[in-house]
Backbone bond lengths (Angstrom), bond angles and torsions (degrees), N, CA, C in turn:
res aa  C-N    CA-C-N  psi(-1)  N-CA   C-N-CA  omega(-1)  CA-C   N-CA-C  phi
1 M - - - 1.446 - - 1.535 110.41 -
2 R 1.312 115.67 -37.24 1.457 119.46 179.44 1.523 111.10 -63.17
3 T 1.311 115.73 -40.92 1.468 120.00 179.21 1.520 110.53 -61.33
4 L 1.326 115.56 -42.34 1.461 120.10 178.77 1.521 111.04 -61.39
5 R 1.310 116.76 -43.03 1.472 120.02 178.35 1.525 111.62 -63.38
6 L 1.325 116.73 -40.31 1.465 119.48 178.57 1.528 111.17 -63.65
7 L 1.328 116.55 -43.84 1.465 119.86 176.80 1.521 110.92 -62.54
8 E 1.311 115.20 -41.94 1.463 120.75 179.64 1.528 109.93 -59.23
9 E 1.317 116.76 -45.30 1.465 120.75 -179.77 1.521 111.58 -63.39
10 R 1.311 116.75 -38.32 1.462 120.58 -177.64 1.532 111.81 -74.47
11 L 1.314 116.69 -38.46 1.466 119.99 -172.07 1.521 114.37 -90.57
12 L 1.312 117.39 -27.09 1.456 119.70 -172.86 1.525 111.55 -114.89
13 R 1.278 115.34 146.02 1.458 120.65 174.91 1.524 108.36 -78.22
14 G 1.313 116.04 164.83 1.461 122.22 -175.14 1.514 115.16 -53.76
15 G 1.310 118.36 -48.62 1.460 121.56 -177.09 1.516 112.63 -64.20
16 R 1.298 115.91 -43.33 1.465 119.47 -179.61 1.526 110.79 -69.24
17 R 1.307 116.63 -37.49 1.470 121.35 178.32 1.532 109.81 -62.25
18 T 1.333 116.01 -44.19 1.460 120.58 178.41 1.521 110.59 -62.84
19 A 1.321 117.13 -42.32 1.466 121.07 179.65 1.528 110.74 -61.89
20 L 1.328 117.09 -41.82 1.462 120.30 179.12 1.523 111.60 -65.94
21 R 1.314 116.88 -40.66 1.467 119.68 177.93 1.529 110.83 -64.37
22 N 1.321 116.20 -42.15 1.471 119.71 178.12 1.525 110.86 -62.99
23 A 1.324 116.22 -41.07 1.464 119.83 179.50 1.524 110.36 -64.44
24 W 1.313 117.35 -41.89 1.469 120.30 179.65 1.526 110.61 -65.64
25 A 1.322 117.22 -39.65 1.467 120.71 177.31 1.527 109.98 -61.82
26 A 1.328 117.18 -39.99 1.462 120.65 178.73 1.526 110.97 -65.19
27 V 1.317 116.95 -39.49 1.473 120.78 177.54 1.524 110.15 -61.76
28 Q 1.324 116.81 -44.88 1.461 120.24 179.77 1.530 111.52 -63.23
29 E 1.335 117.35 -41.48 1.463 120.91 178.03 1.527 111.06 -63.55
30 D 1.333 116.91 -40.51 1.467 120.56 177.51 1.519 110.94 -61.61
31 R 1.313 116.74 -40.69 1.470 120.44 178.61 1.522 111.17 -64.01
32 E 1.329 116.34 -41.25 1.466 120.27 178.61 1.532 110.95 -64.57
33 R 1.331 116.72 -42.83 1.475 120.21 178.03 1.524 110.99 -63.56
34 A 1.326 116.68 -40.46 1.465 120.31 179.29 1.520 110.74 -64.34
35 A 1.330 117.40 -40.28 1.463 120.57 178.45 1.523 110.51 -65.27
36 A 1.326 117.34 -41.86 1.465 121.09 178.70 1.531 110.43 -64.70
37 R 1.320 117.07 -40.90 1.469 120.92 179.23 1.531 110.60 -64.00
38 T 1.325 116.57 -42.42 1.462 121.05 178.75 1.521 110.71 -61.74
39 E 1.329 117.23 -43.66 1.462 121.25 179.06 1.532 110.71 -63.91
40 A 1.318 117.61 -41.13 1.466 121.07 178.46 1.528 110.52 -64.38
41 E 1.322 117.22 -41.02 1.466 120.42 178.34 1.526 110.95 -63.36
42 R 1.319 117.01 -40.44 1.472 120.79 177.97 1.526 110.74 -62.82
43 A 1.322 116.18 -43.68 1.470 120.20 -179.53 1.520 110.44 -64.35
44 L 1.314 117.54 -43.84 1.461 120.69 179.73 1.524 111.50 -65.36
45 T 1.312 116.94 -39.30 1.463 120.80 177.40 1.517 110.63 -64.18
46 A 1.327 117.09 -41.20 1.469 120.88 179.60 1.528 110.45 -62.96
47 V 1.310 117.52 -40.65 1.464 120.99 179.12 1.527 110.06 -68.95
48 R 1.316 116.79 -42.68 1.460 120.94 -178.72 1.527 111.78 -64.21
49 D 1.321 116.96 -38.71 1.455 121.47 -174.45 1.529 113.99 -88.42
50 R 1.320 117.30 3.97 1.457 120.66 178.31 1.516 110.22 -66.41
51 P 1.336 118.46 141.38 1.465 120.32 177.75 1.532 111.60 -60.65
52 A 1.330 115.76 151.51 1.477 120.89 179.50 1.526 109.16 -59.29
53 G 1.300 116.35 146.48 1.448 120.84 178.76 1.513 113.04 90.07
54 L 1.309 116.68 -8.42 1.462 119.95 178.01 1.520 108.62 -110.16
55 S 1.290 114.96 62.77 1.456 118.85 -175.68 1.518 112.89 -84.86
56 G 1.310 116.58 1.17 1.456 119.04 178.22 1.514 110.70 104.92
57 P 1.294 116.84 178.66 1.464 120.25 -177.16 1.519 110.93 -68.00
58 K 1.315 115.29 145.67 1.456 120.36 177.35 1.520 108.09 -80.76
59 V 1.300 115.14 130.25 1.458 120.74 178.57 1.514 106.77 -115.77
60 P 1.331 117.44 120.77 1.460 118.91 -178.26 1.518 110.77 -64.20
61 R 1.311 114.91 141.86 1.457 120.29 177.45 1.521 109.27 -76.70
62 A 1.285 115.38 148.86 1.460 119.49 175.21 1.520 107.72 -72.00
63 T 1.302 116.45 135.02 1.468 120.07 179.52 1.511 108.86 -100.87
64 R 1.302 113.44 144.77 1.461 118.89 177.83 1.517 109.06 -90.30
65 S 1.278 116.37 136.09 1.458 118.72 176.20 1.517 108.86 -84.52
66 A 1.323 116.12 144.03 1.472 120.31 179.32 1.518 108.45 -70.32
67 E 1.280 115.32 125.63 1.471 119.21 -179.54 1.483 110.74 -107.63
């Protein structure tokens, strides 16, 4: 990675180097969002495709006290 940065500094001017770094950061963020979206879709599909009667653990509702 250090070698790449040294080449980048030698070959590219400041503005273009900054633009390339920003573009690469955007690509990485897009990949992270895509991975998160894929995981969410898998989780939703797993819940949707669960057999009837397996709705998960019962959680008691909070009761309000009469005031």
